[in-house]
PASEBA-1860 file (N, C-alpha, C; in nm, 3 decimals):
! residues 290
1> MRKSGSDD> 10.416/10.122/13.460/10.273/10.094/13.442/10.204/10.108/13.577 ~ 10.092/10.177/13.578/10.021/10.196/13.704/9.872/10.191/13.680 ~ 9.796/10.180/13.790/9.650/10.177/13.782/9.598/10.316/13.809 ~ 9.492/10.351/13.740/9.432/10.480/13.765/9.289/10.482/13.716 ~ 9.215/10.581/13.762/9.080/10.605/13.715/9.045/10.747/13.751 ~ 8.972/10.813/13.665/8.944/10.954/13.687/8.866/10.981/13.814 ~ 8.799/10.878/13.866/8.720/10.897/13.986/8.798/10.863/14.113 ~ 8.931/10.849/14.100/9.015/10.823/14.215/8.965/10.701/14.292
9> WHSTSNAP> 8.972/10.585/14.227/8.911/10.463/14.277/8.967/10.418/14.410 ~ 9.090/10.459/14.446/9.149/10.410/14.568/9.123/10.500/14.687 ~ 9.047/10.607/14.667/9.021/10.699/14.776/8.879/10.680/14.827 ~ 8.864/10.652/14.956/8.731/10.628/15.011/8.657/10.757/15.040 ~ 8.722/10.871/15.025/8.657/10.997/15.058/8.550/11.037/14.959 ~ 8.564/10.994/14.833/8.466/11.034/14.732/8.414/10.915/14.653 ~ 8.428/10.795/14.704/8.383/10.676/14.632/8.253/10.625/14.693 ~ 8.143/10.623/14.615/8.012/10.586/14.669/7.986/10.437/14.664
17> WRNDAQCF> 8.093/10.352/14.672/8.066/10.210/14.659/8.010/10.152/14.789 ~ 7.962/10.029/14.776/7.910/9.958/14.892/7.991/9.831/14.911 ~ 7.974/9.770/15.028/8.045/9.647/15.061/8.195/9.662/15.046 ~ 8.249/9.781/15.078/8.392/9.803/15.058/8.475/9.716/15.151 ~ 8.417/9.670/15.263/8.492/9.583/15.351/8.519/9.449/15.285 ~ 8.425/9.406/15.198/8.442/9.280/15.128/8.527/9.297/15.004 ~ 8.505/9.408/14.930/8.573/9.426/14.803/8.715/9.478/14.822 ~ 8.740/9.551/14.928/8.870/9.610/14.949/8.932/9.557/15.078
25> ETQRRPMV> 8.943/9.424/15.083/8.992/9.361/15.204/9.136/9.400/15.233 ~ 9.215/9.430/15.128/9.349/9.484/15.148/9.374/9.585/15.038 ~ 9.471/9.673/15.061/9.505/9.771/14.960/9.576/9.706/14.841 ~ 9.618/9.582/14.857/9.686/9.513/14.748/9.589/9.452/14.649 ~ 9.459/9.446/14.681/9.361/9.384/14.592/9.248/9.481/14.562 ~ 9.273/9.605/14.522/9.164/9.700/14.507/9.081/9.679/14.382 ~ 9.143/9.675/14.265/9.067/9.682/14.143/9.012/9.547/14.101 ~ 9.097/9.445/14.095/9.053/9.317/14.041/8.951/9.250/14.130
33> SCWLQGEC> 8.972/9.254/14.263/8.883/9.180/14.351/8.742/9.232/14.345 ~ 8.724/9.360/14.324/8.588/9.413/14.318/8.518/9.370/14.189 ~ 8.596/9.344/14.085/8.537/9.289/13.964/8.498/9.143/13.984 ~ 8.569/9.073/14.071/8.548/8.930/14.084/8.453/8.893/14.196 ~ 8.435/8.980/14.295/8.348/8.947/14.407/8.202/8.952/14.364 ~ 8.127/8.848/14.397/7.987/8.841/14.354/7.903/8.954/14.410 ~ 7.939/9.009/14.528/7.860/9.116/14.588/7.868/9.244/14.505 ~ 7.976/9.260/14.432/7.995/9.384/14.358/7.969/9.366/14.208
41> MRSAYSAI> 7.961/9.245/14.163/7.946/9.220/14.020/7.810/9.159/13.994 ~ 7.724/9.230/13.924/7.593/9.177/13.894/7.600/9.091/13.768 ~ 7.491/9.027/13.735/7.492/8.926/13.629/7.437/8.978/13.497 ~ 7.402/9.105/13.487/7.341/9.155/13.364/7.436/9.143/13.246 ~ 7.563/9.173/13.266/7.657/9.169/13.155/7.662/9.029/13.094 ~ 7.675/8.928/13.178/7.684/8.791/13.128/7.559/8.753/13.049 ~ 7.442/8.792/13.100/7.317/8.759/13.032/7.306/8.830/12.897 ~ 7.333/8.962/12.896/7.323/9.039/12.772/7.427/8.994/12.671
49> FTIGILAG> 7.548/8.967/12.719/7.654/8.922/12.630/7.617/8.788/12.565 ~ 7.556/8.700/12.642/7.511/8.571/12.588/7.404/8.591/12.482 ~ 7.313/8.684/12.507/7.208/8.714/12.408/7.271/8.764/12.278 ~ 7.373/8.849/12.289/7.441/8.899/12.170/7.506/8.787/12.091 ~ 7.568/8.692/12.160/7.630/8.577/12.092/7.523/8.493/12.023 ~ 7.412/8.468/12.093/7.305/8.388/12.033/7.245/8.458/11.911 ~ 7.233/8.591/11.919/7.182/8.666/11.804/7.275/8.651/11.684 ~ 7.405/8.651/11.710/7.500/8.633/11.601/7.488/8.498/11.536
57> FLWLGWIG> 7.472/8.393/11.617/7.459/8.260/11.559/7.322/8.241/11.493 ~ 7.221/8.310/11.543/7.091/8.307/11.477/7.102/8.367/11.338 ~ 7.179/8.474/11.328/7.202/8.535/11.197/7.274/8.438/11.103 ~ 7.376/8.373/11.155/7.453/8.280/11.071/7.370/8.160/11.029 ~ 7.291/8.105/11.121/7.223/7.980/11.094/7.087/7.992/11.030 ~ 7.023/8.105/11.050/6.885/8.117/10.999/6.878/8.218/10.885 ~ 6.912/8.342/10.914/6.909/8.445/10.809/7.024/8.419/10.713 ~ 7.142/8.405/10.768/7.256/8.361/10.691/7.321/8.467/10.607
65> PPPERPAK> 7.455/8.458/10.594/7.529/8.548/10.506/7.513/8.507/10.360 ~ 7.557/8.590/10.266/7.555/8.547/10.126/7.639/8.423/10.108 ~ 7.604/8.337/10.016/7.684/8.217/9.996/7.829/8.253/9.968 ~ 7.919/8.178/10.030/8.061/8.203/10.009/8.096/8.176/9.864 ~ 8.175/8.266/9.807/8.221/8.247/9.670/8.359/8.184/9.676 ~ 8.368/8.053/9.673/8.497/7.988/9.694/8.596/8.019/9.583 ~ 8.721/8.041/9.621/8.825/8.061/9.522/8.852/7.928/9.452 ~ 8.919/7.936/9.339/8.948/7.816/9.261/9.029/7.716/9.343
73> GRKRDSPR> 8.987/7.594/9.344/9.060/7.490/9.417/9.019/7.477/9.562 ~ 8.927/7.562/9.609/8.886/7.554/9.749/8.751/7.484/9.758 ~ 8.734/7.408/9.863/8.613/7.329/9.876/8.500/7.410/9.937 ~ 8.382/7.361/9.920/8.263/7.429/9.969/8.185/7.335/10.059 ~ 8.163/7.373/10.185/8.084/7.293/10.276/7.936/7.312/10.246 ~ 7.851/7.240/10.320/7.708/7.261/10.308/7.676/7.405/10.346 ~ 7.564/7.461/10.298/7.534/7.602/10.320/7.544/7.641/10.467 ~ 7.620/7.746/10.491/7.634/7.810/10.622/7.713/7.728/10.723
81> LAEIDAGL> 7.746/7.604/10.692/7.817/7.522/10.789/7.955/7.580/10.820 ~ 8.027/7.620/10.715/8.160/7.676/10.736/8.153/7.804/10.818 ~ 8.052/7.887/10.792/8.040/8.012/10.866/8.010/7.987/11.013 ~ 7.923/7.889/11.041/7.889/7.857/11.180/8.010/7.799/11.252 ~ 8.080/7.708/11.186/8.199/7.649/11.247/8.305/7.756/11.274 ~ 8.324/7.844/11.179/8.422/7.952/11.198/8.380/8.043/11.314 ~ 8.248/8.065/11.326/8.200/8.145/11.438/8.226/8.079/11.571 ~ 8.209/7.947/11.577/8.235/7.875/11.701/8.383/7.880/11.738
89> VALLLGLL> 8.470/7.864/11.639/8.614/7.871/11.664/8.652/8.011/11.710 ~ 8.598/8.113/11.642/8.628/8.251/11.680/8.578/8.282/11.821 ~ 8.459/8.230/11.854/8.403/8.253/11.987/8.490/8.188/12.095 ~ 8.529/8.062/12.073/8.609/7.991/12.172/8.743/8.059/12.194 ~ 8.817/8.083/12.085/8.948/8.145/12.100/8.936/8.290/12.146 ~ 8.828/8.356/12.103/8.808/8.495/12.145/8.788/8.506/12.295 ~ 8.704/8.418/12.351/8.682/8.420/12.495/8.810/8.385/12.572 ~ 8.882/8.284/12.523/9.007/8.247/12.589/9.108/8.360/12.581
97> GARAGFVF> 9.116/8.423/12.464/9.211/8.533/12.449/9.173/8.655/12.531 ~ 9.042/8.682/12.539/8.996/8.796/12.618/9.026/8.775/12.766 ~ 9.004/8.652/12.813/9.034/8.622/12.953/9.184/8.622/12.978 ~ 9.260/8.563/12.886/9.405/8.558/12.901/9.465/8.699/12.904 ~ 9.411/8.788/12.820/9.460/8.925/12.821/9.435/8.994/12.954 ~ 9.316/8.971/13.011/9.284/9.031/13.140/9.372/8.974/13.251 ~ 9.391/8.842/13.248/9.475/8.778/13.348/9.618/8.829/13.339 ~ 9.669/8.843/13.219/9.806/8.892/13.199/9.823/9.032/13.256
105> LHWEHFSS> 9.724/9.118/13.231/9.734/9.256/13.279/9.722/9.266/13.430 ~ 9.663/9.166/13.493/9.645/9.167/13.639/9.710/9.045/13.702 ~ 9.829/9.012/13.651/9.896/8.891/13.696/9.930/8.896/13.844 ~ 9.956/9.013/13.898/9.988/9.025/14.040/9.876/8.967/14.126 ~ 9.754/8.989/14.085/9.640/8.933/14.158/9.624/8.784/14.130 ~ 9.623/8.747/14.002/9.590/8.609/13.967/9.701/8.512/14.003 ~ 9.823/8.559/14.017/9.930/8.470/14.061/9.907/8.424/14.204 ~ 9.836/8.505/14.282/9.803/8.467/14.420/9.672/8.391/14.429
113> YPVEMLWF> 9.585/8.407/14.330/9.454/8.340/14.329/9.433/8.274/14.192 ~ 9.514/8.173/14.158/9.511/8.116/14.023/9.378/8.055/13.983 ~ 9.301/8.003/14.079/9.174/7.942/14.043/9.078/8.043/13.983 ~ 9.094/8.171/14.017/9.006/8.275/13.966/9.028/8.302/13.818 ~ 9.137/8.250/13.761/9.157/8.265/13.617/9.043/8.202/13.538 ~ 8.979/8.100/13.595/8.873/8.026/13.526/8.735/8.084/13.550 ~ 8.725/8.188/13.632/8.595/8.243/13.667/8.546/8.342/13.561 ~ 8.520/8.293/13.443/8.473/8.380/13.333/8.346/8.454/13.372
121> WQGGLSWV> 8.258/8.387/13.443/8.126/8.443/13.474/8.134/8.562/13.569 ~ 8.247/8.585/13.633/8.260/8.696/13.725/8.317/8.822/13.657 ~ 8.328/8.818/13.526/8.376/8.935/13.455/8.527/8.937/13.446 ~ 8.576/9.032/13.367/8.719/9.045/13.348/8.762/8.991/13.212 ~ 8.731/9.065/13.104/8.768/9.027/12.969/8.834/9.145/12.900 ~ 8.935/9.117/12.822/9.003/9.219/12.742/8.950/9.211/12.600 ~ 8.882/9.315/12.555/8.823/9.308/12.421/8.932/9.302/12.315 ~ 9.045/9.365/12.341/9.156/9.364/12.244/9.210/9.221/12.230
129> GGALTAIL> 9.235/9.155/12.343/9.280/9.017/12.337/9.179/8.927/12.269 ~ 9.050/8.951/12.296/8.946/8.871/12.234/8.940/8.890/12.083 ~ 8.951/9.015/12.038/8.944/9.043/11.895/9.061/8.980/11.820 ~ 9.181/8.993/11.875/9.299/8.942/11.806/9.299/8.790/11.800 ~ 9.260/8.723/11.909/9.258/8.577/11.907/9.141/8.524/11.825 ~ 9.032/8.599/11.816/8.922/8.558/11.729/8.966/8.561/11.583 ~ 9.040/8.665/11.545/9.093/8.673/11.409/9.187/8.556/11.383 ~ 9.271/8.526/11.483/9.361/8.412/11.469/9.282/8.282/11.449
137> GIGLYAAV> 9.174/8.267/11.524/9.092/8.147/11.510/9.031/8.134/11.372 ~ 8.982/8.246/11.318/8.926/8.243/11.182/9.032/8.204/11.081 ~ 9.152/8.261/11.099/9.261/8.229/11.008/9.300/8.083/11.013 ~ 9.307/8.026/11.134/9.341/7.885/11.147/9.234/7.796/11.085 ~ 9.107/7.830/11.110/8.999/7.750/11.053/9.002/7.756/10.901 ~ 9.025/7.876/10.847/9.030/7.891/10.701/9.145/7.810/10.641 ~ 9.260/7.814/10.708/9.377/7.742/10.656/9.357/7.591/10.661 ~ 9.306/7.542/10.772/9.288/7.397/10.787/9.176/7.345/10.699
145> GGHSFWSL> 9.066/7.422/10.689/8.950/7.376/10.613/8.950/7.413/10.467 ~ 9.048/7.491/10.423/9.053/7.529/10.282/8.947/7.629/10.243 ~ 8.915/7.722/10.333/8.814/7.823/10.306/8.879/7.959/10.285 ~ 8.803/8.050/10.232/8.850/8.187/10.214/8.844/8.260/10.348 ~ 8.958/8.308/10.394/8.964/8.384/10.519/8.877/8.509/10.511 ~ 8.887/8.579/10.401/8.813/8.706/10.389/8.663/8.683/10.380 ~ 8.621/8.576/10.314/8.477/8.546/10.308/8.422/8.512/10.446 ~ 8.502/8.442/10.526/8.458/8.409/10.662/8.447/8.534/10.748
153> TDSLALPS> 8.540/8.628/10.732/8.529/8.753/10.809/8.405/8.831/10.768 ~ 8.370/8.826/10.638/8.247/8.892/10.594/8.125/8.828/10.661 ~ 8.125/8.696/10.668/8.012/8.626/10.728/7.994/8.660/10.875 ~ 8.105/8.689/10.943/8.101/8.718/11.086/8.095/8.867/11.115 ~ 8.077/8.949/11.014/8.076/9.094/11.034/7.957/9.137/11.120 ~ 7.837/9.096/11.083/7.720/9.133/11.162/7.716/9.067/11.298 ~ 7.750/8.937/11.310/7.759/8.880/11.445/7.855/8.957/11.535 ~ 7.965/9.008/11.479/8.057/9.090/11.559/7.988/9.217/11.607
161> GFVALSAW> 7.905/9.274/11.522/7.830/9.392/11.563/7.732/9.363/11.674 ~ 7.667/9.246/11.668/7.576/9.206/11.776/7.652/9.191/11.909 ~ 7.770/9.132/11.902/7.851/9.115/12.023/7.892/9.251/12.080 ~ 7.933/9.344/11.993/7.972/9.477/12.039/7.854/9.548/12.106 ~ 7.737/9.538/12.044/7.618/9.600/12.101/7.585/9.540/12.237 ~ 7.594/9.408/12.248/7.563/9.344/12.376/7.666/9.379/12.482 ~ 7.792/9.397/12.443/7.896/9.432/12.540/7.872/9.570/12.598 ~ 7.843/9.667/12.514/7.815/9.803/12.564/7.687/9.805/12.647
169> SGCYLDGC> 7.586/9.729/12.605/7.460/9.724/12.681/7.482/9.661/12.818 ~ 7.558/9.551/12.820/7.588/9.488/12.948/7.668/9.578/13.040 ~ 7.761/9.653/12.983/7.840/9.746/13.064/7.750/9.855/13.124 ~ 7.653/9.901/13.047/7.563/10.003/13.099/7.482/9.949/13.217 ~ 7.433/9.827/13.205/7.351/9.769/13.311/7.433/9.727/13.432 ~ 7.557/9.688/13.410/7.640/9.636/13.519/7.737/9.738/13.576 ~ 7.746/9.856/13.516/7.832/9.960/13.571/7.979/9.940/13.542 ~ 8.013/9.890/13.423/8.153/9.883/13.383/8.173/9.972/13.260
177> AYGMHMPQ> 8.299/10.009/13.235/8.333/10.099/13.123/8.253/10.229/13.131 ~ 8.237/10.282/13.252/8.157/10.404/13.270/8.240/10.528/13.241 ~ 8.168/10.638/13.213/8.234/10.762/13.175/8.277/10.845/13.294 ~ 8.351/10.950/13.265/8.404/11.037/13.369/8.292/11.123/13.429 ~ 8.312/11.162/13.553/8.215/11.245/13.623/8.200/11.379/13.552 ~ 8.075/11.424/13.537/8.045/11.550/13.470/7.941/11.626/13.551 ~ 7.938/11.760/13.539/7.829/11.836/13.601/7.695/11.790/13.547 ~ 7.593/11.797/13.629/7.462/11.747/13.588/7.406/11.830/13.474
185> RSWTPPIG> 7.380/11.761/13.364/7.321/11.822/13.245/7.217/11.725/13.190 ~ 7.143/11.771/13.091/7.041/11.684/13.031/7.105/11.565/12.961 ~ 7.230/11.578/12.917/7.298/11.471/12.845/7.397/11.395/12.933 ~ 7.397/11.422/13.062/7.484/11.349/13.155/7.398/11.283/13.263 ~ 7.327/11.176/13.229/7.236/11.112/13.325/7.314/11.043/13.436 ~ 7.251/11.019/13.550/7.315/10.940/13.656/7.342/10.798/13.605 ~ 7.465/10.756/13.614/7.507/10.625/13.565/7.583/10.554/13.676 ~ 7.554/10.426/13.692/7.618/10.349/13.798/7.759/10.306/13.762
193> DMFGGFTS> 7.837/10.279/13.867/7.970/10.225/13.847/7.977/10.085/13.907 ~ 8.094/10.023/13.900/8.108/9.885/13.946/8.097/9.873/14.099 ~ 8.100/9.987/14.169/8.094/9.985/14.314/7.953/10.010/14.366 ~ 7.856/10.029/14.275/7.718/10.048/14.316/7.677/10.193/14.332 ~ 7.766/10.289/14.303/7.732/10.430/14.316/7.674/10.486/14.187 ~ 7.598/10.595/14.199/7.540/10.662/14.083/7.576/10.810/14.089 ~ 7.620/10.863/13.976/7.650/11.004/13.967/7.641/11.046/13.821 ~ 7.633/11.177/13.796/7.625/11.227/13.658/7.757/11.200/13.587
201> RWPTQLVG> 7.749/11.135/13.473/7.869/11.097/13.400/7.854/11.123/13.251 ~ 7.969/11.132/13.184/7.967/11.133/13.039/7.908/10.998/12.994 ~ 7.807/11.001/12.906/7.733/10.877/12.874/7.810/10.783/12.783 ~ 7.925/10.736/12.830/8.012/10.652/12.748/7.941/10.527/12.697 ~ 7.878/10.453/12.788/7.814/10.328/12.746/7.696/10.354/12.652 ~ 7.619/10.459/12.679/7.505/10.489/12.593/7.551/10.528/12.452 ~ 7.660/10.604/12.443/7.715/10.637/12.312/7.765/10.511/12.243 ~ 7.824/10.420/12.322/7.867/10.293/12.265/7.750/10.212/12.212
209> IVSSVVIL> 7.638/10.213/12.284/7.519/10.140/12.239/7.466/10.200/12.108 ~ 7.451/10.332/12.106/7.399/10.398/11.986/7.492/10.376/11.868 ~ 7.623/10.389/11.892/7.721/10.368/11.785/7.714/10.226/11.732 ~ 7.695/10.129/11.819/7.687/9.990/11.776/7.563/9.965/11.690 ~ 7.452/10.030/11.726/7.331/10.019/11.644/7.355/10.078/11.506 ~ 7.422/10.193/11.501/7.454/10.256/11.372/7.544/10.165/11.289 ~ 7.643/10.104/11.354/7.732/10.012/11.283/7.653/9.895/11.225 ~ 7.562/9.839/11.304/7.481/9.728/11.255/7.395/9.770/11.136
217> LLLFALFN> 7.337/9.887/11.143/7.256/9.936/11.030/7.341/9.956/10.906 ~ 7.463/10.009/10.924/7.554/10.027/10.811/7.592/9.893/10.749 ~ 7.626/9.797/10.833/7.666/9.666/10.781/7.548/9.597/10.713 ~ 7.429/9.612/10.771/7.312/9.551/10.709/7.282/9.615/10.573 ~ 7.303/9.748/10.563/7.281/9.815/10.435/7.378/9.766/10.329 ~ 7.502/9.735/10.371/7.603/9.687/10.276/7.592/9.538/10.249 ~ 7.511/9.470/10.330/7.506/9.324/10.327/7.470/9.271/10.189 ~ 7.367/9.327/10.128/7.319/9.278/9.999/7.388/9.344/9.880
225> MRPKRGVL> 7.479/9.436/9.907/7.549/9.504/9.798/7.667/9.422/9.748 ~ 7.701/9.316/9.822/7.809/9.225/9.785/7.937/9.300/9.751 ~ 7.993/9.372/9.849/8.120/9.439/9.824/8.232/9.337/9.805 ~ 8.351/9.387/9.775/8.464/9.297/9.757/8.483/9.210/9.881 ~ 8.537/9.091/9.856/8.560/8.997/9.963/8.650/9.058/10.071 ~ 8.605/9.053/10.196/8.683/9.105/10.308/8.647/9.246/10.350 ~ 8.579/9.320/10.263/8.547/9.459/10.294/8.450/9.466/10.412 ~ 8.348/9.382/10.410/8.247/9.386/10.516/8.309/9.350/10.652
233> GTLSLSTI> 8.392/9.246/10.653/8.452/9.203/10.778/8.549/9.305/10.836 ~ 8.635/9.360/10.752/8.731/9.459/10.800/8.663/9.590/10.837 ~ 8.555/9.625/10.766/8.482/9.745/10.801/8.415/9.728/10.937 ~ 8.362/9.610/10.965/8.300/9.584/11.094/8.401/9.602/11.207 ~ 8.517/9.537/11.193/8.619/9.548/11.298/8.672/9.691/11.310 ~ 8.688/9.759/11.197/8.739/9.897/11.200/8.646/9.990/11.277 ~ 8.517/9.980/11.249/8.422/10.070/11.315/8.407/10.037/11.463 ~ 8.406/9.908/11.496/8.398/9.868/11.637/8.520/9.919/11.713
241> AAVAFALS> 8.638/9.902/11.654/8.762/9.948/11.719/8.767/10.100/11.728 ~ 8.716/10.168/11.626/8.717/10.315/11.627/8.630/10.369/11.740 ~ 8.515/10.307/11.762/8.427/10.348/11.871/8.495/10.323/12.006 ~ 8.555/10.204/12.021/8.624/10.172/12.147/8.740/10.269/12.172 ~ 8.813/10.301/12.067/8.926/10.394/12.080/8.878/10.533/12.120 ~ 8.778/10.585/12.050/8.730/10.720/12.080/8.671/10.730/12.220 ~ 8.591/10.631/12.259/8.526/10.636/12.389/8.622/10.608/12.505 ~ 8.738/10.549/12.476/8.833/10.524/12.584/8.882/10.654/12.648
249> FTRADPAL> 8.876/10.764/12.573/8.919/10.893/12.627/8.815/10.953/12.722 ~ 8.696/10.896/12.724/8.590/10.947/12.813/8.570/10.857/12.934 ~ 8.640/10.745/12.941/8.615/10.648/13.047/8.684/10.686/13.178 ~ 8.621/10.646/13.288/8.674/10.674/13.421/8.690/10.548/13.505 ~ 8.660/10.432/13.447/8.679/10.309/13.524/8.829/10.281/13.540 ~ 8.865/10.208/13.645/9.008/10.182/13.670/9.074/10.115/13.550 ~ 9.196/10.156/13.521/9.269/10.102/13.407/9.418/10.110/13.433 ~ 9.492/10.025/13.366/9.637/10.033/13.369/9.682/10.143/13.272
257> LIRSIRLD> 9.781/10.218/13.312/9.828/10.330/13.232/9.973/10.309/13.189 ~ 10.004/10.355/13.070/10.141/10.364/13.023/10.164/10.509/12.982 ~ 10.247/10.579/13.059/10.273/10.721/13.034/10.142/10.800/13.027 ~ 10.058/10.775/13.124/9.929/10.845/13.141/9.827/10.813/13.033 ~ 9.850/10.711/12.955/9.756/10.669/12.851/9.698/10.534/12.891 ~ 9.566/10.523/12.887/9.502/10.397/12.921/9.551/10.287/12.828 ~ 9.573/10.169/12.885/9.621/10.058/12.804/9.516/10.014/12.704 ~ 9.386/10.025/12.739/9.282/9.988/12.644/9.277/10.086/12.527
265> TLGSAFVL> 9.320/10.211/12.549/9.329/10.307/12.439/9.435/10.262/12.338 ~ 9.551/10.222/12.389/9.658/10.175/12.301/9.617/10.046/12.230 ~ 9.552/9.955/12.303/9.509/9.830/12.242/9.405/9.853/12.133 ~ 9.309/9.941/12.159/9.207/9.972/12.058/9.269/10.037/11.935 ~ 9.370/10.123/11.957/9.439/10.186/11.845/9.509/10.082/11.759 ~ 9.569/9.981/11.824/9.638/9.876/11.749/9.538/9.794/11.666 ~ 9.426/9.754/11.727/9.326/9.677/11.653/9.271/9.761/11.537 ~ 9.248/9.889/11.561/9.198/9.978/11.456/9.297/9.985/11.340
273> LVALLGFV> 9.426/9.996/11.372/9.527/10.002/11.266/9.529/9.874/11.185 ~ 9.525/9.759/11.251/9.524/9.630/11.181/9.400/9.620/11.091 ~ 9.284/9.660/11.144/9.159/9.649/11.068/9.161/9.743/10.947 ~ 9.213/9.863/10.964/9.219/9.958/10.853/9.314/9.910/10.744 ~ 9.427/9.853/10.784/9.519/9.798/10.685/9.451/9.686/10.606 ~ 9.376/9.601/10.677/9.303/9.496/10.609/9.196/9.551/10.516 ~ 9.128/9.657/10.561/9.024/9.720/10.479/9.082/9.776/10.350 ~ 9.193/9.848/10.361/9.257/9.906/10.243/9.303/9.795/10.149
281> YCILKKDE> 9.360/9.689/10.205/9.405/9.577/10.123/9.289/9.516/10.045 ~ 9.177/9.496/10.112/9.061/9.434/10.046/9.001/9.526/9.940 ~ 9.007/9.655/9.962/8.956/9.750/9.863/9.042/9.749/9.736 ~ 9.173/9.739/9.756/9.265/9.751/9.643/9.292/9.621/9.569 ~ 9.275/9.507/9.638/9.313/9.381/9.576/9.208/9.335/9.476 ~ 9.251/9.249/9.386/9.157/9.184/9.297/9.077/9.082/9.376 ~ 8.952/9.060/9.337/8.862/8.978/9.417/8.855/8.834/9.368 ~ 8.970/8.778/9.330/8.969/8.641/9.282/9.055/8.549/9.366
289> ST> 9.119/8.606/9.469/9.203/8.527/9.558/9.151/8.543/9.699 ~ 9.218/8.478/9.794/9.177/8.486/9.932/9.223/8.613/9.995
END
């Protein structure tokens, strides 16, 4: 396993970053420290990501999903309460899992600076770890509270889309998950990277933003059609993972590689496979069980 990025992040000859004396204090701390140093990490991502989370809870609490159709023998909470609680559990475990995934992948750094494991606000989240632990959280809440797991995933389908949209938007503003360098064209605008440089790039984040808007429109169109239980939730995760998987091939930000394949590519492929299996199951199953 090794670190790499199409823009040759470890070479100062073609890297337009600033404050490299602070961010690259040693060759042993190149990638992670620049994500964690306040001079190199702006706050737009955190702000936009928070807005996306608030938009999701606004949807749950005000506009609200269709009433859950409880299976026989399962209890029903007050309107929307179960969905909001499940969202809170998914958010908490998702953030912890996303941070834990990032820490695990960069253990060499965090083993020397353990206090930085808690610095959520400085960036460093694994979307794959977050998605998987959020699903686990929904499952645990459903099992303990006697709710339908698939109905809860449907309720959180659009909030997940809001989070995905905010993540790509924050990356665009903060210069993370940027695309590979391209010759200057009308469709390759100057885009910033995490080091403060701007150059013509494949518009990875912009495509992610547009794709997320399309996903939200699709989910909203299906919202009132009342598809089978679980279809909306698995479709949301499938499309979000498909976009992340496809765009991972255009990214140039530093990443860990396994046999020349970005680790986030493999992780996105795994989440996509799990979501598609769930989608097929929900399409084929009878809609009277969980």
